[in-house]
N, C-alpha and C positions, 0 to 999 in steps of 0.2 A: 503494498499499500504507501502510496507515495505520499510524502507529508510536505508537498509545495502547499502555499499558501497564497491566498489574493491579498495585495497590500491596499488594496483598495479601501479605503474607510468611512464611514457615514459621519454624523455626528455623535458623539457619544456626552456622557452626563460627567461630572464632576468627578463622583466617586470613583467610576471607570478610570479616569485617567489617573487619580491616585493611585490606585491598585495597581495598576500598568506600570507606574512609575516604582512602585513596592517590590515589580517581579510577581504579582499575583494575579495569575493569568488562569481561563479556565482549563488550559493543559496542566498547570501546576498543580491547580486543586482536583482533578480528576487522578493526577498519579499519586497525590497524597490519600485519596480516597481509597485507591486500589492497594494501598501498603499500609493501611490504619492497624491494621492487627498483627503486623510484622515490627521486631523490634528495632529500630534504626538508627543508628549513632547519629548525632547529631545534635546541636543546642538545644537548650531547655525551650518550653513553650512560652517561657516567657516574652521571647522575641516577636513570636507570634500575636501574643498579644499586645506587645507594644507596637504593633504594625497597625493593629486594628486601631488603638488608642489615636495614633496617628490620624487616621481617615475619619475618629470621631474630631479631634480637632481642627482638622481641616475643614470639615462641613459647618463648625459651628463659627468658626473665624467668616465663612461665607455668609452666616447668618440666612441661609435657605432652609426651607422645609420643603424641597422639592422630593418627587416620590422616587422611593429606590426598591430595588427588589429583593424578595426573601433571600437570607441567607441561612443556608442549614450546613455548611461547612463546620468540622469539630474542631473545637479549638488544641484539643490534646493531639492533633498530627505533628507530627516530627520529620522536616524534611530539610535535606541542604538548600533546595531551590527557595528557601524561603527566607533565607540568609538575606541581610541588605544592611547598607549603612545607616547607623545611628540618625534618625531625623530629632530637629532642636523639639525639646519638651517646652510645650506651651501650658499645659495642665498638668496638676499632679494625677499619675495613673492610680485609679483605684487596685488596692491590692485584691479585693475579691474579684473573681473572674465570674461570679454570677454577675454583679454588677456590671461588666464588661460586655456580657451576652446580650444583656436588658438593652444596653446603648446599640449594639449592632442591630436589633431586631427595630429600632425606632427609625435607625437609617432608612429600612426596607419597607416602610408604610408606603401604601400607594395614595396619593393625593392628587395627580396630574393625568388627567386622562390623556393627553399627548403623549406620553411616556408609558402609558400602556399601550397604547397603538403598536409600538415598535418593539415591545420586550420579547418577543417569539421570535425577533429575527435578530437581536444582538446576542453574538456569541459569547458576550461576556457577563452576562446577566442570567437570572434564573437558573441560579446556581445550584435548586433542588432538583431540576429534571436533567442535570447533567449525571450521568452515571460512568461506568469505567470504560463504555466505548461511547463516548459522543456523538453527534451527527457532524459529519464533516462540512465545512464551510463550502457556502456558494464559489462556483469555479473551482475547485478543487477536484483533481483526476482520481477515481477511484474505477475497482475493478468489479463489473457484474457479478453478483452472487450466482446468479443463474448461467451466464454464459460466458463468464470470465474475460470480457471483453472491457477495455478503458470505456470510458464516460467521465463526462464534466458534470459535476453534482450541481444542482439548481433546487429551487425552492418546490419544484413540482416529483422531485427524487423521493421513490417509497422505498422504504425497509424491507428486506426479505421476510417475507413471513417465516419460513423455516430457518433457523441458523442465521448467524450473523451477517452484516454484510447490506448491502443497497443493489436494488436492482435499477436496471437501464431503462428507458422509454420503452423499447422496444418489447421486453421480456416484462414488464409490467402491464402493456396492453395485451399480451397473449396468454397471462394468467388472471386477465377480466379486470384488470384495474387500469382505467386510464386515466393518466392524472392530467390530461388537459379537459376531461370533460366537463362541461360545465353544468350544473344542476338546471333541472328544467323549472321555469316557470310555473306557479300553480296555475291551475286552468281558473279562468274567469267565469263565476255564476252567471248566467242569462236569465233573466225575468223570463218566465215563461208567458203571462199574459202578454207581454211585446212582442213577440216573436210566434205568434198561435196560427198554425195553419189548419182551417175547417173544411174538411174536404168538401161536407155538403150540408143542407138545411133540410130536415125533413121532420113533420109533424109527430109526437111521440105520442103511440097510441097503445091501448094496454092489448096483448096479444089474442088473439080467440081462443075459443076452446079446440078448434078446428086446427088451428096453428101447432098448439102445442101437442096435440096427439101425433101431428106429422112430425115433429119435432124429436118425439120418443121411437116413434117407429123408425124413423132413419136412424138416430143414435143406437139403438138396439136392432139393425137389421139381421144380425147374424144369428138372432134367437126368434127366427123365422118361424117355427114349428107352435112357438106358444101364442102367437098372434091368430093363429085360425083363422076365418074367412074374414076379412078385411073390408071387401066388396070394391069394386071399378069406379067408386065415385071419386074419392081422392087419390087414385093412382097416379096420376100425371104431378101433382104435386107432390107426392112421397118421390119419385123419380127425379125431379128438380132438385131435391134437397137432399138426396144420395149423390146427384153429380156433383154437386159443390165439395162434396166429400171423398168423390171418387172413392166410394165404397160396395159399389156394385160389383160382384163378383160370379162366380159359375154356380155357386152355392147357395147365395140369397136372390139371385135372379129370378128361381121359381116361384118367388111371391106374385110376380105381375103375368105369371102364365096362367092358361086356362083354354079349355077346349071352347068355351063360349065368348072367348074376347075376337072382335070384330076390328078394334084398332088397337096398334101398340107403340106406345114412345118410351124411347130410351134414350136421354140425353148424354149417356157418355157410357161407351161399351170397352173401353180400352182394356180392361182385364177379361174380357170374357173371349176364349180360345174359339179356334175355329170349331171344335167338337162341339161347345157352347152353343156356337151360334147355329149349327145344324139341328142341335137338338130344339131350339127356337123354334123352329120352323113344324117339327113333329109333335109339339106340344102346343100350338097354336094352330091348327089347321084351318081353320074359318079366317083366318084375319085376310081383312079387305084393304086395310091401310096399317103401311109400317113405315115408321121412322127413327132411323139409329145414326147417333151422332158419334165421332172418334172411334169411327170402325174400321179401323186400319187392319185389324186382323182377318177382315173378311176376304177370303181365297176363291179360286175357283171352284172349288170342293164345294166350299158353302153355295155358293150360287147356282151350282148344277143340282144340288138336293133341295134348293127352293122351288126349281123347274115341276117337283110333283108334291112337295110336301106343304106348297102354298099357291093350291091351283086358283082359289079366289081373289087372287092378288090384283087390287086395280089402281092402287098409289103405294109409289115406292119414292122413298127420300134417302138418302144416305149421303152422310159427310167424311169424306176420307175414304174410300175405298181403293188403296192405292195399288193392291194387289192382283184386282181382279181383269185379265186378259180378254182379248177381243171376242176367242172363240165362246167363252163363258157367257159374254154379255148375248151375243147372236143366240145362242140357244137358249136362253132366258127370255128373252122377246119372241122368240118363236113358240114359248109354250104360253105366253101370256100376250095373247092378241087383245085382250080386254082393257088394256091398261090405258087411264085416261090422265095420268099423273105420273110423269119421271123427272124427278129432281136430282142431280148428283152434283158435289162440291169437291173439286180436288181429286180428279181421276185420269193421272197422266196419261192411262192406255186406252182409254177411251177415243175410238179413231173413227173415221168417215164409214168405215164396213158396219161399226156399231149401229152409226146412227141411220144408214141407209137400212139397215134389218128392222129397227124400231120404226121408220116411217114406214116401211111395207106392211109390219104386220098389225100397227097401231094407227093408219092414217086416217081411219073414219071415227076413232075413239077418242084419241090423244087431244085434250085440250089444254094441257098444262107442262111446259118443258124448261127445263133449268139445266143448263152446261154452264156452270159458274165454277171460273180458274181450271177448266181443262185446256192443258198444254197444248194438244195439236190441232185446237179451233183455229179455224182459218176461213177466209172467202167461199172455200170448196162445200164448207156445213152448210151456208146460209141458204143456198138452192134446194137442197133438200127440205129444212125446213119452210121454204114458202109452198110445198105442197101440202101442208095443214090449211092452207087458205081457206076459210070459210067458219072454222070452228077454234082457233087457236086462240084462247085469252088470257095467257100467263107466259111470258117470254123472259128469259134470264140467261144472257151469251156474255158475262161481265167477266174480267178482268181476265184477258187471255193474255197468252205470252205475248203473241205479236197481233197487233190489232188489225181489225179488219178495215177494209177500204169505205170511204163515203160511197162509189159505186154500188158495191155488194148490200149494204145496209139498205142505203134507199131502194133497189131493188126488192128486197126482201119485204120492206114495209109497203112498198107499193101493191105484193101478194098476198099478204097477210096482215096487214095491218088495222084493217077497217073491222076487225072483231077483238083487237087486244083491248085488256084493262088494265093490264099490269106488264110497263116494258123496263128493261133494267139495260143500259147500254155502257156500265161505267167500265173506265179502264181501258179502253180502246182511243188510245192517247192520238191516233190518228186521225179523228172525227172533227169538222170544222164546223162551221155554221150552217153549211150547206144541207149537211142532214136533216137540220131543222127547218130550213125553208123548201126543200126538195122531197123530204121525206116525211117528217112528221105533219106539217102542216097541211099538204092537200091529203093525206091517205090514211091519218090517224086522229080519230074523233069521237072514240070512246073510254079514254084512258081514266084510271082513278089515280094510278100510281105510277110516279115517272121518276127514274135513278139515271142521272145523268154526272156523275161523281168522275172527279179526274179526269176530264177532256181539257186540257189545257190549251188546247187553240178554241176554244169559245171565246168570244168577244162580248164585251157588256152590250156594245150596240146591237149585236146580231139575236142576242137573247130577248133582248126588250122590245126590239123588233117581232120578234117570234110571239110571245106572250101576246103582244098588242093585237095581233091579227089571228091568233088561232081561234077556231070556233067549237073548241072542244068543252063540254061543261066544267066548273070547277073541280079542279085535282082535290083529293083527300090528301095524298101524300107526296111529298117533293122531296126528293135528294140531290143536293149540286155542291157536295163538298170538293174540298181540295182544287178548286176552279178559284187560283188567285186573281185574274182579270175581271171577274164579273165584281160589278158593284152595284152604286145606288138606281142607276136605270134599271136593272135588272129586277133588284128586287122590288121596286115600285111598279114595274108592270106585272110582276109575279102576283102581286097582292091586288092589284086592280082587277086580275083575272082568275085568280082563285083562293080570294082572300076569306069570302065567306062559307066556302066549305073543309078548308084548309085544317087537318086535324095533326099532320105530321110535316115539320119544317126541319130539314137541315141545310144550313149558311156555311158550314165550319170552313174556313179559310177564306172568305171573301173579307180581305183585311182592309180594303178601301171602302167599303160600304160608309154612307155617312149617317150621322146622328138624325136627321130627318126623316130618313127613308125607315131607319131602325125603330122611329118612332111609331111610324103607321102601323107596326106589326098589332099593336095594343089596341088600335081602332079599327083594324080591318079583317084580323084573324082571332076574333073572339071564341073561337071552338078549337083553339089550338089545346092537344094534348102532350104534346112533346115538340121542344125544340131546341136545335142546338146552334149556340151564337159563337161557338168558339173560335178565336184568333179574330174576332171583329173588333178592330182595335176602339171603335166608337163608342161600345156598348159601355154604360157608365150605370149609376145606382138609379138615377132617376129613370132609364129605360127600362132596366130591369122591376122596379115599383110598378110601372104603368101597365107592363105583361103579366105581371102575378095579379094586379087588381083586376083587368080586364076581363083575364080570364080564368078566375077564381075557380068558376065551377066543373072546368073541365080538366085544366091543365094538371098534370101529373110531374113531368119530369122538364128540366130546364139545364142546360150544359153550358156553360160560360167558361172553358177551360184557356186560359191564355188572353184574358178579357182584364187587363192589369187596373184598367178603372174602376172597375167593380170592388168595392171595400166591402159590402154588406151592411151599410148604413142604414139601408131599407126597413133590414129586419132589428126588431124591438120585443122587449118581452111579451108584448101582446098581441104579436103576429102571428096570424092562424091561416094557414095553406096545406093544400094537401101534397104540393108538389114539391118535388124533391130536386134540391139546388145542388148540382155539383160542379167542381171547379174553382171556389171562391178559395182563393189562396191568403186574402188581408182581410177576412171579416174579421169584425172587433167583436158581435155579440151573435148568442145562438139562442135557440130554444129549443 
């Protein structure tokens, strides 16, 4: 271990200077402590006491009561290092050693706060903390107790946990002690009342007996045998409650089965295996309507079994039949020529051959056709659909992978549009105002529900002109979300055309629609049951309050996601409405 010391010194006290002049330092005191129990030849203890008396006399001469550090050194030490020339005696030395110790203690009383701040860094003070192996001074060179490499001692140096010596910064970090790590600041508590996020408002009512029973059944659905015969009245409500918990499986699904069932709706059959789905057909042979959501496990084997086990089926609605191939679809359509409703969503293997088989077998009975999110849908699909002219009332060809063209859609509407009551063209991003002017305007005049979402090429002027000229009766439902180019003109003409009959309105994403046009909703659409005003920037508390007040009798749901001007000020403790308002992020009160 190197004994080199740093010669740079800071300010020291008068006592420290005096002790240094008397050759009384931290090193000599430590050496004396190490040999205190060994007989050492040398001068008597009177010289050491004489040195301490000199310190007392020097302090009294300066007339200062400055703070001094506690001294625990033993007066009985004998060491040649403490010998020094006699200093002039200005005061009679006390003969009693206990009195000398008391005077030394008086010198160490702390009465100066500035001195206290530096005492831990002063190597000549705090003698009570000095042991046989004192901490080396800052700047000295030491060897690491872990890796034996030399390093410079600093105030961040950490002593080795096992054994003597100190650790370099690298070894200290490896052992989990980061000397440079700053303490984390305490987390500030925020007031919950100031940053409260209220998702929606709705009137709180006591649950009905029926709802309580449905919750009990859905919670204890695995004890199906204990329920007995529940009846078909609340089966759909129980099915919805179970779908929220995804608790429907092959063991408890028998609750919904019965030979007398003519209609079956299951909202989540994710956990039903192909064998369980085949069993569904055998245990419900008289079904005429079947709806299965999230039915990704339906395979060709299941569809082929339904060809014989469900002979009376006329309505089929499936969400997510990914695995079914074209031959299975063709066989099913040929075995069910009486189909009047066929609605599928997300079926990537449904191709033109399947559609031709459906049209050939059910061209005289099919009235509702839905091919939503069918990946292979193209202009070639629209020509066979045109053969359903005269009785097709429901058509959903939304969200294709590749948009159909204006020409193909106009040709389809020209053939089959005059009987349509429901039309969904959402997601055909290539369609323009031409479809409205040349397809809908002259050939479609019986619509109740119109869905034109995500058609970015539509213009505000084109949509406004279409509604101002259209002879169709007032619409019941209009969905035109994600059309950022539509604005005040479109909304004004839409309300003028369909305001009195409108029940469902979705203009989510009409970012530039003005406050005046939005204010007309309350006066022209009083029969609204659901409205989505998300991301309409001018929606504020005044517009919200006017809509809720005018449509109080019917309105059940209002969505205002992204409407930053809506703060919920219109909600008071006495507000009563059955409408659920979702999307309010800065509401101040609730009820």
